LOLO-716438 format. One line per field, with one value per residue (C-alpha): residue number from 0; residue in one letter; x, y, z. Coordinates in steps of 0.2 Angstrom, whole numbers, plus 5000, padded with zeros to 4 digits. Layout:
<pts>
pos <- c(NUM,...)
code <- c(a,...)
u <- c(X,...)
v <- c(Y,...)
w <- c(Z,...)
</pts>
This chain:
<pts>
pos <- c(0,1,2,3,4,5,6,7,8,9,10,11,12,13,14,15,16,17,18,19,20,21,22,23,24,25,26,27,28,29,30,31,32,33,34,35,36,37,38,39,40,41,42,43,44,45,46,47,48,49,50,51,52,53,54,55,56,57,58,59,60,61,62,63,64,65,66,67,68,69,70,71,72,73,74,75,76,77,78,79,80,81,82,83,84,85,86,87,88,89,90,91,92,93,94,95,96,97,98,99,100,101,102,103,104,105,106,107,108,109,110,111,112,113,114,115,116,117,118,119,120,121,122,123,124,125,126,127,128,129,130,131,132,133,134,135,136,137,138,139,140,141,142,143,144,145,146,147,148,149,150,151,152,153,154,155,156,157,158,159,160,161,162,163,164,165,166,167,168,169,170,171,172,173,174,175,176,177,178,179,180,181,182,183,184,185,186,187,188,189,190,191,192,193,194,195,196,197,198,199,200,201,202,203,204,205,206,207,208,209,210,211,212,213,214,215,216,217,218,219,220,221,222,223,224,225,226,227,228,229,230,231,232,233,234,235,236,237,238,239,240,241,242,243,244,245,246,247,248,249,250,251,252,253,254,255,256,257,258,259,260,261,262,263,264,265,266,267,268,269,270,271,272,273,274,275,276,277,278,279,280,281,282,283,284,285,286,287,288,289,290,291,292,293,294,295,296,297,298,299,300,301,302,303,304,305,306,307,308,309,310,311,312,313,314,315,316,317,318,319,320,321,322,323,324,325,326,327,328,329,330,331,332,333,334,335,336,337,338,339,340,341,342,343,344,345,346,347,348,349,350,351,352,353,354,355,356,357,358,359,360,361,362,363,364,365,366,367,368,369,370,371,372,373,374,375,376,377,378,379,380,381,382,383,384,385,386,387,388,389,390,391,392,393,394,395,396,397,398,399,400,401,402,403,404,405,406,407,408,409,410,411,412,413,414,415,416,417,418,419,420,421,422,423,424,425,426,427,428,429,430,431,432,433,434,435,436,437,438,439,440,441,442,443,444,445,446,447,448,449,450,451,452,453,454,455,456,457,458,459,460,461,462,463,464,465,466,467,468,469,470,471,472,473,474,475,476,477,478,479,480,481,482,483,484,485,486,487,488,489,490,491,492,493,494,495,496,497,498,499,500,501,502,503,504,505,506,507,508,509,510,511,512,513,514,515,516,517,518,519,520,521,522,523,524,525,526,527,528,529,530,531,532,533,534,535,536,537,538,539,540,541,542,543,544,545,546,547,548,549,550,551,552,553,554,555,556,557,558,559,560,561,562,563,564,565,566,567,568,569,570,571,572,573,574,575,576,577,578,579,580,581,582,583,584,585,586,587,588,589,590,591,592,593,594,595,596,597,598,599,600,601,602,603,604,605,606,607,608,609,610,611,612,613,614,615,616,617,618,619,620,621,622,623,624,625,626,627,628,629,630,631,632,633,634,635,636,637,638,639,640,641,642,643,644,645,646,647,648,649,650,651,652,653,654,655,656,657,658,659,660,661,662,663,664,665,666,667,668,669,670,671,672,673,674,675,676,677,678,679,680,681,682,683,684,685,686,687,688,689,690,691,692,693,694,695,696,697,698,699,700,701,702,703,704,705,706,707,708,709,710,711,712,713,714,715,716,717,718,719,720,721,722,723,724,725,726,727,728,729,730,731,732,733,734,735,736,737,738,739,740,741,742,743,744,745,746,747,748,749,750,751,752,753,754,755,756,757,758,759,760,761,762,763,764,765,766,767,768,769,770,771,772,773,774,775,776,777,778,779,780,781,782,783,784,785,786,787,788,789,790,791,792,793,794,795,796,797,798,799,800,801,802,803,804,805,806,807,808,809,810,811,812,813,814,815,816,817,818,819,820,821,822,823,824,825,826,827,828,829,830,831,832)
code <- c(x,x,x,x,x,x,x,x,x,x,x,x,x,x,x,x,x,x,x,x,x,x,x,x,x,x,x,x,x,x,x,x,x,x,x,x,x,x,x,x,x,x,x,x,x,x,x,x,x,x,x,x,x,x,x,x,x,x,x,x,x,x,x,x,x,x,x,x,x,x,x,x,x,x,x,x,x,x,x,x,x,x,x,x,x,x,x,x,x,x,x,x,x,x,x,x,x,x,x,x,x,x,x,x,x,x,x,x,x,x,x,x,x,x,x,x,x,x,x,x,x,x,x,x,x,x,x,x,x,x,x,x,x,x,x,x,x,x,x,x,x,x,x,x,x,x,x,x,x,x,x,x,x,x,x,x,x,x,x,x,x,x,x,x,x,x,x,x,x,x,x,x,x,x,x,x,x,x,x,x,x,x,x,x,x,x,x,x,x,x,x,x,x,x,x,x,x,x,x,x,x,x,x,x,x,x,x,x,x,x,x,x,x,x,x,x,x,x,x,x,x,x,x,x,x,x,x,x,x,x,x,x,x,x,x,x,x,x,x,x,x,x,x,x,x,x,x,x,x,x,x,x,x,x,x,x,x,x,x,x,x,x,x,x,x,x,x,x,x,x,x,x,x,x,x,x,x,x,x,x,x,x,x,x,x,x,x,x,x,x,x,x,x,x,x,x,x,x,x,x,x,x,x,x,x,x,x,x,x,x,x,x,x,x,x,x,x,x,x,x,x,x,x,x,x,x,x,x,x,x,x,x,x,x,x,x,x,x,x,x,x,x,x,x,x,x,x,x,x,x,x,x,x,x,x,x,x,x,x,x,x,x,x,x,x,x,x,x,x,x,x,x,x,x,x,x,x,x,x,x,x,x,x,x,x,x,x,x,x,x,x,x,x,x,x,x,x,x,x,x,x,x,x,x,x,x,x,x,x,x,x,x,x,x,x,x,x,x,x,x,x,x,x,x,x,x,x,x,x,x,x,x,x,x,x,x,x,x,x,x,x,x,x,x,x,x,x,x,x,x,x,x,x,x,x,x,x,x,x,x,x,x,x,x,x,x,x,x,x,x,x,x,x,x,x,x,x,x,x,x,x,x,x,x,x,x,x,x,x,x,x,x,x,x,x,x,x,x,x,x,x,x,x,x,x,x,x,x,x,x,x,x,x,x,x,x,x,x,x,x,x,x,x,x,x,x,x,x,x,x,x,x,x,x,x,x,x,x,x,x,x,x,x,x,x,x,x,x,x,x,x,x,x,x,x,x,x,x,x,x,x,x,x,x,x,x,x,x,x,x,x,x,x,x,x,x,x,x,x,x,x,x,x,x,x,x,x,x,x,x,x,x,x,x,x,x,x,x,x,x,x,x,x,x,x,x,x,x,x,x,x,x,x,x,x,x,x,x,x,x,x,x,x,x,x,x,x,x,x,x,x,x,x,x,x,x,x,x,x,x,x,x,x,x,x,x,x,x,x,x,x,x,x,x,x,x,x,x,x,x,x,x,x,x,x,x,x,x,x,x,x,x,x,x,x,x,x,x,x,x,x,x,x,x,x,x,x,x,x,x,x,x,x,x,x,x,x,x,x,x,x,x,x,x,x,x,x,x,x,x,x,x,x,x,x,x,x,x,x,x,x,x,x,x,x,x,x,x,x,x,x,x,x,x,x,x,x,x,x,x,x,x,x,x,x,x,x,x,x,x,x,x,x,x,x,x,x,x,x,x,x,x,x,x,x,x,x,x,x,x,x,x,x,x,x,x,x,x,x,x,x,x,x,x,x,x,x,x,x,x,x,x,x,x,x,x,x,x,x,x,x,x,x,x,x,x,x,x,x,x,x,x,x,x,x,x,x,x,x,x,x,x,x,x,x,x,x,x,x,x,x,x,x)
u <- c(5613,5607,5599,5592,5591,5580,5588,5582,5571,5571,5569,5556,5549,5567,5570,5580,5591,5590,5592,5610,5610,5598,5589,5598,5615,5607,5619,5614,5625,5641,5635,5627,5609,5611,5626,5618,5607,5624,5632,5618,5617,5633,5630,5616,5624,5617,5634,5629,5620,5610,5607,5593,5596,5588,5592,5609,5615,5634,5634,5631,5641,5655,5654,5652,5661,5661,5658,5674,5676,5661,5665,5651,5650,5638,5630,5621,5605,5596,5581,5576,5559,5550,5544,5538,5542,5541,5543,5561,5565,5557,5570,5582,5575,5588,5600,5587,5587,5588,5575,5582,5576,5570,5575,5573,5590,5583,5575,5584,5581,5592,5578,5585,5585,5591,5576,5563,5572,5572,5552,5552,5558,5548,5530,5536,5533,5531,5531,5536,5533,5541,5529,5532,5519,5519,5508,5501,5499,5491,5508,5511,5501,5493,5490,5483,5488,5478,5484,5496,5502,5494,5491,5473,5471,5481,5480,5490,5493,5473,5462,5459,5442,5452,5466,5462,5477,5494,5503,5509,5522,5540,5546,5558,5551,5558,5553,5555,5561,5542,5536,5543,5531,5515,5524,5521,5537,5543,5528,5524,5519,5521,5523,5509,5496,5498,5509,5502,5483,5487,5495,5482,5466,5476,5477,5497,5507,5508,5517,5519,5533,5531,5548,5555,5567,5570,5564,5559,5558,5565,5551,5551,5561,5555,5557,5575,5579,5570,5579,5594,5588,5584,5601,5610,5597,5593,5606,5623,5638,5645,5638,5643,5658,5670,5676,5667,5675,5664,5660,5652,5633,5636,5644,5654,5658,5672,5689,5705,5709,5694,5697,5685,5689,5690,5678,5664,5649,5641,5624,5616,5625,5634,5641,5655,5663,5682,5694,5678,5686,5674,5680,5680,5661,5652,5634,5630,5616,5609,5619,5624,5639,5647,5663,5677,5666,5670,5661,5664,5664,5650,5640,5623,5617,5600,5594,5604,5610,5624,5632,5650,5661,5649,5654,5644,5649,5651,5637,5625,5610,5604,5589,5581,5587,5596,5610,5616,5635,5647,5636,5639,5629,5634,5639,5624,5612,5597,5589,5577,5566,5562,5574,5582,5595,5600,5619,5631,5621,5624,5615,5622,5625,5612,5600,5583,5577,5560,5552,5549,5558,5565,5582,5585,5604,5614,5604,5610,5600,5608,5614,5599,5585,5572,5566,5548,5545,5553,5566,5556,5539,5527,5526,5526,5509,5511,5498,5490,5483,5466,5453,5435,5428,5443,5457,5448,5455,5453,5450,5464,5472,5477,5469,5478,5474,5495,5492,5478,5487,5500,5485,5480,5498,5502,5483,5488,5504,5496,5486,5497,5500,5487,5471,5453,5448,5430,5430,5415,5411,5396,5390,5401,5415,5427,5423,5426,5442,5452,5443,5453,5467,5465,5464,5478,5491,5480,5485,5502,5505,5497,5480,5464,5449,5432,5425,5407,5407,5393,5385,5378,5391,5380,5380,5398,5399,5389,5398,5415,5418,5404,5419,5434,5440,5450,5445,5435,5437,5424,5425,5413,5412,5408,5392,5395,5406,5406,5426,5429,5432,5433,5441,5435,5446,5437,5442,5439,5422,5416,5419,5430,5446,5452,5463,5478,5476,5475,5492,5499,5495,5501,5517,5519,5511,5528,5540,5537,5549,5532,5530,5528,5522,5533,5526,5519,5510,5501,5483,5467,5451,5434,5415,5408,5393,5384,5385,5366,5359,5370,5363,5345,5346,5353,5339,5326,5329,5332,5313,5295,5290,5272,5271,5272,5264,5248,5251,5246,5257,5262,5279,5286,5304,5317,5331,5341,5348,5358,5364,5350,5341,5348,5344,5330,5313,5316,5317,5302,5294,5295,5290,5273,5275,5265,5279,5281,5299,5307,5323,5326,5340,5357,5366,5384,5380,5368,5378,5383,5368,5370,5360,5349,5346,5343,5329,5322,5320,5314,5300,5295,5295,5284,5271,5271,5268,5254,5246,5245,5241,5258,5262,5279,5292,5310,5325,5342,5359,5368,5379,5362,5369,5359,5339,5330,5312,5294,5278,5261,5258,5271,5282,5301,5305,5322,5338,5339,5319,5319,5333,5323,5308,5316,5325,5308,5302,5316,5314,5295,5302,5319,5317,5334,5349,5358,5357,5370,5372,5385,5390,5383,5366,5354,5351,5332,5337,5340,5325,5316,5324,5320,5303,5311,5326,5338,5354,5362,5380,5387,5399,5413,5406,5416,5407,5421,5417,5400,5399,5412,5401,5384,5397,5396,5386,5370,5369,5352,5352,5363,5360,5372,5358,5360,5352,5362,5353,5363,5351,5366,5357,5357,5375,5385,5386,5375,5360,5347,5337,5337,5334,5317,5309,5314,5308,5290,5291,5291,5277,5266,5271,5265,5254,5262,5260,5275,5266,5261,5280,5285,5273,5280,5299,5305,5307,5325,5335,5353,5362,5381,5393,5412,5424,5441,5457,5475,5480,5495,5483,5470,5481,5483,5465,5460,5472,5467,5448,5450,5461,5447,5433,5441,5428,5412,5405,5413,5414,5430,5424,5425,5431,5427,5409,5406,5386,5377,5359,5349,5363,5377,5393,5402,5420,5427,5442,5438,5448,5452,5449,5458,5442,5432,5414,5402,5385,5377,5359,5348,5330,5327,5334,5339,5349,5357,5363,5371,5380,5384,5391,5402,5411,5415,5421,5432,5438,5445,5451,5460,5469,5480,5497)
v <- c(5474,5484,5479,5489,5484,5488,5489,5502,5490,5492,5474,5476,5459,5453,5463,5461,5455,5472,5484,5485,5482,5483,5469,5466,5463,5450,5435,5419,5406,5416,5430,5446,5438,5453,5445,5430,5443,5452,5433,5429,5443,5443,5423,5429,5445,5460,5468,5486,5487,5502,5501,5511,5515,5521,5514,5512,5514,5516,5498,5492,5503,5500,5480,5481,5495,5500,5481,5476,5463,5455,5458,5471,5489,5498,5514,5521,5531,5537,5545,5559,5552,5535,5533,5518,5503,5510,5528,5523,5518,5533,5543,5534,5537,5548,5530,5520,5521,5501,5488,5483,5472,5476,5463,5463,5463,5454,5437,5423,5414,5403,5408,5409,5426,5428,5415,5429,5443,5431,5428,5447,5454,5438,5444,5463,5465,5483,5473,5456,5450,5435,5424,5408,5395,5394,5385,5397,5414,5427,5436,5441,5446,5435,5436,5428,5426,5416,5405,5416,5424,5440,5446,5445,5450,5453,5457,5463,5452,5444,5436,5418,5423,5433,5419,5414,5407,5399,5410,5425,5441,5439,5454,5452,5462,5466,5483,5494,5511,5516,5510,5526,5537,5529,5533,5550,5559,5564,5553,5538,5525,5504,5493,5480,5494,5508,5505,5488,5490,5506,5498,5484,5496,5504,5488,5490,5474,5465,5448,5437,5423,5407,5405,5389,5386,5392,5409,5415,5429,5432,5441,5436,5427,5410,5411,5418,5401,5389,5397,5389,5375,5376,5381,5367,5355,5359,5370,5365,5361,5374,5388,5388,5394,5380,5363,5349,5337,5320,5315,5300,5300,5321,5333,5346,5363,5376,5383,5382,5387,5383,5368,5353,5341,5321,5317,5331,5322,5329,5324,5330,5345,5360,5376,5383,5402,5406,5403,5393,5382,5365,5356,5337,5329,5345,5336,5349,5346,5355,5372,5388,5394,5413,5418,5416,5405,5394,5378,5371,5353,5343,5360,5352,5363,5358,5368,5384,5399,5408,5424,5428,5430,5419,5408,5394,5386,5368,5357,5371,5365,5377,5370,5379,5397,5412,5420,5437,5444,5442,5433,5423,5409,5400,5384,5371,5385,5379,5392,5383,5383,5398,5408,5424,5433,5450,5458,5457,5446,5435,5419,5417,5398,5385,5398,5391,5402,5396,5394,5410,5422,5436,5446,5462,5466,5471,5460,5450,5433,5428,5413,5400,5410,5405,5416,5413,5430,5443,5454,5469,5462,5450,5433,5431,5426,5413,5413,5427,5440,5445,5431,5433,5442,5452,5445,5428,5414,5403,5412,5414,5400,5409,5427,5429,5446,5447,5447,5459,5472,5470,5472,5488,5494,5490,5500,5514,5514,5513,5529,5538,5547,5558,5550,5546,5526,5521,5502,5493,5474,5462,5455,5441,5441,5437,5449,5462,5453,5456,5474,5479,5472,5480,5497,5495,5493,5507,5517,5512,5521,5538,5536,5543,5530,5532,5517,5516,5497,5485,5492,5485,5487,5499,5510,5508,5513,5525,5535,5532,5551,5560,5567,5567,5546,5540,5520,5510,5492,5479,5463,5449,5431,5423,5420,5402,5394,5400,5395,5408,5427,5441,5458,5470,5484,5499,5511,5531,5530,5515,5501,5486,5490,5488,5474,5487,5492,5475,5470,5488,5486,5466,5470,5482,5467,5457,5471,5473,5488,5500,5517,5517,5533,5542,5541,5559,5556,5541,5542,5543,5533,5543,5537,5544,5555,5556,5541,5534,5551,5554,5535,5540,5557,5550,5534,5544,5558,5544,5535,5542,5543,5549,5535,5521,5531,5530,5511,5505,5489,5476,5469,5454,5456,5445,5454,5438,5444,5456,5474,5479,5480,5495,5505,5500,5498,5517,5522,5510,5519,5536,5529,5525,5506,5491,5480,5463,5460,5445,5442,5460,5461,5455,5439,5436,5416,5417,5426,5411,5403,5383,5379,5369,5386,5397,5384,5386,5403,5404,5392,5401,5418,5410,5405,5421,5430,5418,5419,5438,5441,5452,5460,5454,5444,5448,5440,5450,5442,5447,5460,5467,5466,5452,5451,5436,5437,5428,5433,5437,5421,5414,5407,5407,5418,5409,5421,5424,5425,5439,5448,5446,5454,5468,5471,5473,5484,5496,5494,5500,5516,5516,5522,5516,5515,5501,5487,5475,5457,5445,5433,5418,5426,5419,5427,5426,5445,5450,5443,5454,5470,5469,5478,5492,5498,5493,5488,5473,5473,5458,5459,5449,5440,5445,5458,5470,5472,5473,5488,5494,5492,5502,5519,5520,5532,5528,5513,5510,5495,5480,5462,5448,5435,5427,5442,5456,5473,5489,5505,5517,5532,5530,5522,5510,5495,5481,5486,5475,5487,5499,5487,5483,5499,5502,5485,5492,5509,5501,5488,5502,5514,5500,5493,5476,5460,5448,5431,5442,5446,5429,5423,5434,5428,5421,5402,5397,5381,5383,5372,5374,5362,5363,5352,5350,5358,5357,5378,5375,5369,5382,5393,5377,5374,5391,5391,5372,5379,5394,5384,5370,5385,5397,5393,5396,5412,5415,5431,5433,5445,5433,5417,5406,5409,5400,5401,5388,5388,5394,5388,5394,5388,5396,5390,5400,5395,5400,5412,5406,5386,5371,5370,5377,5383,5376,5387,5379,5387,5378,5376,5362,5353,5337,5347,5358,5342,5332,5350,5350,5333,5336,5350,5343,5331,5341,5352,5335,5332,5348,5344,5330,5333)
w <- c(5367,5382,5396,5412,5427,5441,5456,5468,5478,5500,5502,5516,5516,5518,5533,5547,5534,5521,5536,5532,5513,5498,5493,5475,5485,5499,5498,5486,5486,5493,5478,5479,5470,5458,5453,5446,5435,5429,5424,5416,5405,5400,5394,5384,5374,5384,5389,5389,5409,5415,5432,5440,5457,5472,5490,5496,5478,5484,5490,5473,5464,5476,5470,5454,5448,5427,5427,5418,5429,5424,5406,5404,5404,5418,5421,5433,5436,5451,5449,5464,5468,5467,5448,5448,5437,5419,5426,5430,5412,5405,5415,5406,5390,5382,5381,5374,5355,5351,5358,5377,5390,5406,5421,5438,5449,5463,5456,5452,5433,5421,5406,5389,5385,5368,5363,5372,5361,5345,5350,5352,5335,5328,5332,5329,5346,5354,5371,5376,5394,5399,5407,5416,5428,5447,5458,5468,5458,5470,5474,5454,5439,5430,5410,5398,5380,5365,5354,5344,5362,5360,5378,5379,5399,5413,5432,5446,5460,5459,5473,5470,5460,5448,5447,5427,5424,5432,5420,5429,5425,5426,5429,5414,5399,5379,5375,5358,5362,5355,5370,5380,5369,5380,5397,5406,5414,5430,5438,5446,5431,5433,5419,5425,5432,5420,5405,5398,5401,5389,5377,5378,5376,5361,5354,5352,5349,5366,5366,5380,5380,5390,5396,5400,5415,5434,5439,5460,5464,5478,5489,5505,5520,5518,5497,5500,5511,5499,5481,5491,5491,5472,5468,5476,5470,5453,5446,5437,5450,5438,5443,5462,5468,5474,5468,5471,5487,5488,5506,5508,5502,5500,5491,5498,5487,5492,5486,5491,5508,5516,5529,5534,5545,5540,5553,5548,5541,5524,5520,5502,5494,5505,5497,5507,5505,5507,5523,5533,5545,5549,5565,5569,5570,5562,5552,5539,5526,5511,5519,5510,5522,5518,5520,5535,5545,5559,5564,5580,5586,5584,5578,5568,5552,5541,5527,5534,5527,5537,5529,5530,5547,5558,5572,5577,5594,5600,5600,5593,5582,5569,5558,5541,5547,5541,5550,5545,5545,5561,5572,5586,5589,5609,5614,5616,5607,5595,5583,5576,5559,5548,5562,5556,5566,5557,5558,5573,5583,5598,5603,5620,5627,5628,5621,5612,5597,5591,5576,5565,5578,5569,5578,5572,5569,5585,5598,5611,5618,5634,5638,5642,5637,5628,5614,5607,5599,5589,5599,5594,5597,5593,5586,5565,5559,5549,5534,5523,5536,5526,5524,5513,5530,5537,5549,5555,5566,5581,5597,5608,5599,5582,5585,5602,5613,5611,5589,5590,5601,5585,5572,5582,5582,5564,5558,5569,5561,5545,5547,5556,5572,5575,5568,5574,5576,5579,5587,5592,5595,5596,5612,5614,5628,5618,5605,5621,5625,5608,5604,5621,5615,5598,5606,5616,5601,5592,5606,5606,5589,5595,5589,5596,5599,5599,5605,5602,5613,5606,5591,5575,5559,5549,5565,5565,5547,5545,5561,5551,5543,5553,5566,5554,5559,5546,5550,5561,5569,5572,5580,5581,5584,5566,5561,5555,5570,5588,5590,5576,5578,5565,5565,5552,5549,5541,5527,5530,5523,5532,5520,5520,5515,5498,5492,5490,5508,5514,5506,5514,5530,5528,5523,5539,5549,5542,5544,5562,5564,5561,5572,5588,5599,5613,5630,5627,5611,5614,5610,5619,5621,5622,5619,5602,5609,5593,5584,5587,5584,5567,5562,5565,5557,5541,5541,5544,5532,5520,5521,5518,5536,5531,5519,5530,5546,5533,5528,5544,5542,5555,5554,5564,5568,5577,5583,5585,5601,5592,5594,5581,5597,5604,5588,5577,5591,5594,5574,5573,5585,5578,5560,5570,5563,5572,5574,5586,5591,5598,5605,5607,5620,5619,5623,5624,5622,5606,5594,5583,5575,5572,5555,5568,5576,5561,5555,5572,5572,5554,5559,5576,5565,5551,5565,5573,5558,5552,5567,5569,5550,5548,5532,5534,5544,5547,5556,5556,5558,5573,5565,5557,5541,5533,5534,5530,5524,5529,5518,5523,5523,5534,5519,5520,5506,5499,5498,5479,5478,5491,5480,5466,5475,5480,5466,5456,5470,5468,5447,5449,5452,5445,5428,5420,5429,5435,5448,5455,5458,5460,5445,5453,5454,5442,5425,5433,5436,5418,5415,5426,5423,5403,5404,5415,5407,5421,5418,5428,5432,5437,5452,5460,5474,5491,5502,5499,5480,5484,5493,5479,5468,5475,5477,5460,5451,5443,5455,5462,5472,5474,5483,5486,5484,5502,5512,5509,5502,5499,5495,5491,5495,5512,5513,5503,5512,5520,5533,5537,5549,5535,5523,5533,5532,5515,5508,5519,5510,5493,5499,5505,5489,5476,5486,5485,5497,5497,5494,5476,5474,5478,5464,5450,5451,5436,5437,5439,5443,5453,5461,5470,5475,5482,5476,5484,5476,5482,5485,5472,5461,5459,5446,5434,5436,5429,5416,5410,5411,5401,5388,5389,5386,5375,5361,5373,5376,5395,5405,5418,5433,5446,5441,5426,5420,5405,5395,5385,5378,5393,5406,5413,5425,5436,5443,5458,5468,5487,5495,5511,5508,5497,5488,5471,5471,5457,5452,5438,5432,5418,5412,5423,5440,5430,5418,5431,5439,5423,5421,5439,5436,5421,5427,5444,5436,5422,5440,5446,5430,5426,5442,5437,5430)
</pts>
């Protein structure tokens, strides 16, 4: 049987270990990672191998040759361009006349490939995707199959709202030659992104096979080290090269020629390569040691992976680290958890390498030095970089000036030398500090910076693209927590980065060897002279100034000490509106509001509207993206009701078309839209996806139900300032009063609750929810939404917290609470093993 091995990966996320070798050749239990796959294929009857090469092909060819040493026949192919996973297989079409297996050369597994082939034949499938179940599905492609294992849906590298199961694509496929007819030649084409969606759409026989056994995508440095523990703890000793030698409670596995002193101490299982020397008093626990390694007297190694030709000095201590080839670790040196030392490095006598530090090849740490950051620059960020609100963290603890500088440098390297980026911030001093650090990083990458200083986010978004900007950065104090700072990176159109762009920047961030400009190519800082002018002109062009002037309406606006006070009063003055402004100045100490402060501000606004007999009251958030409303009677309008009221005003003149709202908004919006022939499109809940939807053709209006309104004819972003004026224009056009509109909102009862759920159980919960609700009417736009008679329940995992959100709508509050109790109990039950 023929198998295709994909061995062209660069191994970017394994740097600095892959600086000198391709990823498939990194040692795994003293054999190249790819060799484990070759042996597995041979054991399962796949002895005719076609290996697809790209990066450093000579290293792979020189090791495996023609394959005869492994009992297989090997041919090599190297496309001249990156064709993607499916495109590479198409490149080999002339040699694929029978069913064949596709497998990555840089994963670790012991799946029964014969069983996979049998299942493929039994189903008469065109393509069989080999699946497995994992605790955290985020880095993988999630796949849903029906009771016959036919693929129903899959999504590549989802967000938590899209994690519909913990069953993921392993990157192993059994394919018929006919599948090649669906792959275009000589162009980039991927299995998961392109081919399988096409087969699913064309209703070709596409099946999944949930394999039993071990599987690990050795995708990053932590996963690489942990895979060694799995091999030691779970795999049969027979697969490890060497003979077992009992030493107290431990097991040493090594071949003839390796010397281990009788007074060396072993705990757990330890694997040693050829020609090693372990001296007296050495302590080893759960380690994999390469060939020709010398461990001098009293050295202590715990959970380590050492490659070949390493020397560890007397009394040195290494904890859960990876050491590359030809390294010298000095006496009494300490290398701590998660550290990575590249090839040909020297760590001096008594030196300390702190946790998670990476040292690139051929570097030297001097005697007695303490290395607390990577030898190139910056300390490793220890969690996912992007969250729901951009890059967020505790100011000066997690988001430090050092980290901000690196974020700026990475974003600049991503955009490219010579790019132009707009920067801005809110009024807080901490935001100014972080923004200036980001600017330094951008300049170091050769990027030109247009600094708007303090500016509302909508003005920044509108400016981007006016003068050739490639992106933007806005720094703010979190509106939810005064100790947290948010860094929002924007694309060339002014909207939040796509998930694909975020992942690309995240990978660049973790690589650390991104581009820096030479001194004569460092960027410059300018002040964009016309940003407010562009915004004001576009704003005034998008509203009916004459209608507003003739309406003679009076409104009260609480600017909430935000930067909206720098531009909106001028625009309102040009429109001739009678406006009473509150808190219309910047205050660095009032950026974030507590729940009590927010309620107090609304109460004050309500009183003033009532006293002045104003037509409406508006409270702007500090970023000028959200607005909260009070009607002409001084009554606070709940956020979801405000969405319905504004939507109805838009519907009055829409004449069909589409409006977008998130999946957690009441179905009353559909009832409201029916008489107007307006289609309601349900959206994912994250702000990024809501803004993306507002760019779609025919989209008249988008709202998020929590104070955010988008009028795409002006810009496809949340903008509280434009929303206020547009709402007043619509009220004037339809001679509407807010209190009357509120009375016409269809009745609805919704409740919301958060239920704790460990991160490693979220995928399991989603799969069990889908399985349990398979017979119910449901949708999978974001999370799992199940419909009942007049009611619905939405289960949505939080992207940043170890929790699930549950939203329920029902005809009565009592029914909604009953459903909430039922599904919160189900969710807790689905978490159990």
